[in-house]
C-alpha positions as CSV (number, residue, x, y, z in Angstrom):
1,X,0.3,-28.3,18.4
2,X,2.9,-29.1,21.0
3,X,3.0,-29.1,24.8
4,X,6.5,-28.0,25.9
5,X,7.5,-29.3,29.3
6,X,10.2,-27.3,31.0
7,X,12.3,-29.7,33.0
8,X,13.6,-28.2,36.3
9,X,15.2,-31.5,37.4
10,X,12.1,-33.4,38.5
11,X,12.3,-37.2,38.6
12,X,8.9,-37.3,37.1
13,X,9.4,-35.1,34.0
14,X,9.3,-38.0,31.6
15,X,6.1,-39.2,33.3
16,X,4.5,-35.8,32.7
17,X,5.4,-36.2,29.0
18,X,4.0,-39.7,28.9
19,X,0.7,-38.6,30.5
20,X,0.4,-35.8,27.9
21,X,1.0,-38.3,25.1
22,X,-1.6,-40.7,26.6
23,X,-4.0,-37.8,26.2
24,X,-3.2,-37.7,22.4
25,X,-1.1,-34.5,22.5
26,X,2.5,-34.1,21.3
27,X,5.0,-33.3,24.0
28,X,8.6,-32.1,24.0
29,X,10.9,-31.8,27.0
30,X,13.4,-28.9,27.1
31,X,15.6,-27.7,30.0
32,X,13.8,-25.4,32.3
33,X,16.5,-22.7,31.7
34,X,16.1,-22.8,27.9
35,X,15.7,-19.4,26.3
36,X,12.2,-18.3,25.3
37,X,13.4,-18.2,21.7
38,X,14.5,-21.9,21.9
39,X,11.1,-22.8,23.4
40,X,9.3,-20.8,20.8
41,X,11.0,-23.0,18.1
42,X,8.9,-25.9,19.3
43,X,5.7,-24.0,18.5
44,X,4.1,-24.5,21.9
45,X,0.4,-24.4,22.4
46,X,0.9,-24.8,26.1
47,X,3.8,-25.1,28.7
48,X,4.1,-27.3,31.7
49,X,6.7,-26.4,34.4
50,X,7.9,-29.5,36.1
51,X,8.7,-30.0,39.7
52,X,12.3,-29.9,41.1
53,X,14.4,-31.2,44.0
54,X,15.4,-27.5,44.5
55,X,13.7,-24.7,46.4
56,X,12.7,-21.5,44.6
57,X,14.9,-18.7,45.8
58,X,17.9,-20.8,46.9
59,X,21.2,-20.1,45.3
60,X,21.5,-21.8,42.0
61,X,17.9,-22.9,41.8
62,X,16.8,-23.1,38.1
63,X,14.5,-20.3,36.8
64,X,12.7,-20.0,33.4
65,X,13.6,-17.3,31.0
66,X,11.2,-14.4,31.8
67,X,10.4,-14.3,28.1
68,X,8.4,-17.5,28.4
69,X,5.6,-15.5,30.0
70,X,5.4,-13.4,26.8
71,X,4.8,-16.4,24.6
72,X,1.1,-16.0,25.2
73,X,0.4,-19.7,25.9
74,X,-1.3,-21.3,28.9
75,X,1.0,-22.6,31.6
76,X,0.5,-25.3,34.2
77,X,3.1,-25.3,37.0
78,X,3.5,-28.5,39.0
79,X,4.9,-28.2,42.6
80,X,8.2,-26.3,42.0
81,X,6.5,-25.1,38.8
82,X,3.7,-23.6,40.8
83,X,6.2,-21.9,43.1
84,X,7.9,-20.3,40.0
85,X,4.5,-19.0,38.8
86,X,3.8,-17.5,42.1
87,X,7.2,-15.8,42.7
88,X,7.5,-14.7,39.1
89,X,4.1,-12.9,39.3
90,X,4.7,-11.2,42.7
91,X,3.6,-13.9,45.2
92,X,5.7,-15.5,48.0
93,X,7.0,-19.0,48.7
94,X,8.3,-20.1,52.0
95,X,9.8,-23.2,53.5
96,X,7.4,-25.3,55.6
97,X,10.2,-26.6,57.8
98,X,9.0,-30.2,57.5
99,X,8.7,-31.7,54.0
100,X,5.4,-33.0,52.9
101,X,5.7,-36.3,51.2
102,X,2.7,-38.6,50.7
103,X,-1.0,-38.8,50.2
104,X,-3.3,-35.8,50.8
105,X,-6.9,-35.0,49.9
106,X,-8.3,-32.0,48.1
107,X,-11.4,-31.0,50.1
108,X,-12.2,-27.9,48.1
109,X,-11.5,-27.2,44.4
110,X,-13.0,-25.2,41.5
111,X,-12.2,-24.1,38.0
112,X,-11.3,-25.5,34.6
113,X,-8.6,-27.9,36.0
114,X,-11.2,-29.8,38.0
115,X,-14.1,-29.8,35.5
116,X,-16.3,-32.9,36.0
117,X,-14.9,-33.9,39.4
118,X,-16.8,-34.3,42.6
119,X,-16.2,-35.3,46.1
120,X,-12.8,-35.4,47.9
121,X,-9.9,-36.0,45.6
122,X,-6.7,-37.9,46.7
123,X,-3.5,-36.3,45.5
124,X,0.2,-36.9,46.0
125,X,2.4,-34.3,47.6
126,X,6.2,-34.1,47.5
127,X,7.6,-30.7,48.6
128,X,9.6,-28.8,51.2
129,X,8.2,-25.4,50.5
130,X,4.8,-23.9,49.5
131,X,3.1,-20.8,48.2
132,X,2.5,-18.5,51.2
133,X,1.0,-15.5,49.3
134,X,-0.6,-15.7,45.9
135,X,0.2,-13.0,43.4
136,X,-2.2,-10.0,43.2
137,X,-5.4,-10.9,41.4
138,X,-4.7,-14.7,41.5
139,X,-7.1,-17.0,43.3
140,X,-7.0,-20.2,45.2
141,X,-8.4,-23.1,43.1
142,X,-8.0,-25.9,45.6
143,X,-7.2,-26.7,49.2
144,X,-6.5,-29.6,51.4
145,X,-7.1,-29.7,55.2
146,X,-3.5,-28.7,55.8
147,X,-2.7,-26.6,52.7
148,X,-5.0,-23.7,51.8
149,X,-3.1,-23.1,48.6
150,X,-3.0,-26.5,46.9
151,X,-3.8,-24.9,43.5
152,X,-3.8,-21.4,42.2
153,X,-5.0,-19.7,39.0
154,X,-4.3,-16.4,37.3
155,X,-7.0,-13.8,36.8
156,X,-7.4,-14.8,33.1
157,X,-7.3,-18.5,33.9
158,X,-4.4,-19.1,31.5
159,X,-1.8,-19.8,34.3
160,X,-2.5,-22.5,36.8
161,X,-0.4,-24.1,39.5
162,X,-0.8,-27.2,41.6
163,X,1.2,-28.1,44.7
164,X,0.5,-31.8,44.1
165,X,1.6,-34.1,41.3
166,X,-1.1,-35.0,38.8
167,X,1.3,-37.1,36.8
168,X,1.7,-39.9,39.3
169,X,-0.7,-42.8,39.8
170,X,-1.1,-41.7,43.5
171,X,-3.3,-38.9,42.2
172,X,-6.1,-41.0,40.7
173,X,-7.8,-38.1,38.9
174,X,-4.5,-36.6,37.7
175,X,-4.9,-37.7,34.2
176,X,-8.3,-36.0,34.0
177,X,-6.8,-32.8,35.5
178,X,-4.0,-32.8,32.8
179,X,-6.7,-33.5,30.2
180,X,-8.7,-30.6,31.5
181,X,-5.6,-28.3,31.3
182,X,-5.0,-29.4,27.7
183,X,-8.6,-28.8,26.7
184,X,-8.5,-25.3,28.4
185,X,-5.3,-24.6,26.5
186,X,-6.9,-25.7,23.2
187,X,-4.6,-28.7,22.8
188,X,-7.0,-31.6,23.2
């Protein structure tokens, strides 16, 4: 079993891989633009889309091969990765105008990603755009006071996106969130 991390240029991609390994799961990093056939060679049980310094929709912004969605494995999108999930499934992402960089707090959350968690949860944000409209059938899984769409989930629960960065120490429950994703994906 392998977790394939698609790297879209995030400075924390290696940290994502480390966190996955700390959870006793094998992880492999491949370029975010790798073909679905190349990704399938790794025998993925789950995919994680990394963040990126780019903005979805701008010229030259990296995109995954549409075939990755036909691999039939659970996907977690982190920040830019969440934006890709939203746009590729019919949602909309927009620029906030002012980047959000720093600590925030989840005040509402639900679903498999947050199993066993209670109370307000500190999270780390680092983005200049956000999901404005979720894809049809998708739901909001978490909110902060300033961001109603801090996490989203597909109707079947197999695709999840988070606006924040669970891989960094500034998201204290981030390891648990990643562990919950791996368990939901059947990896851990």
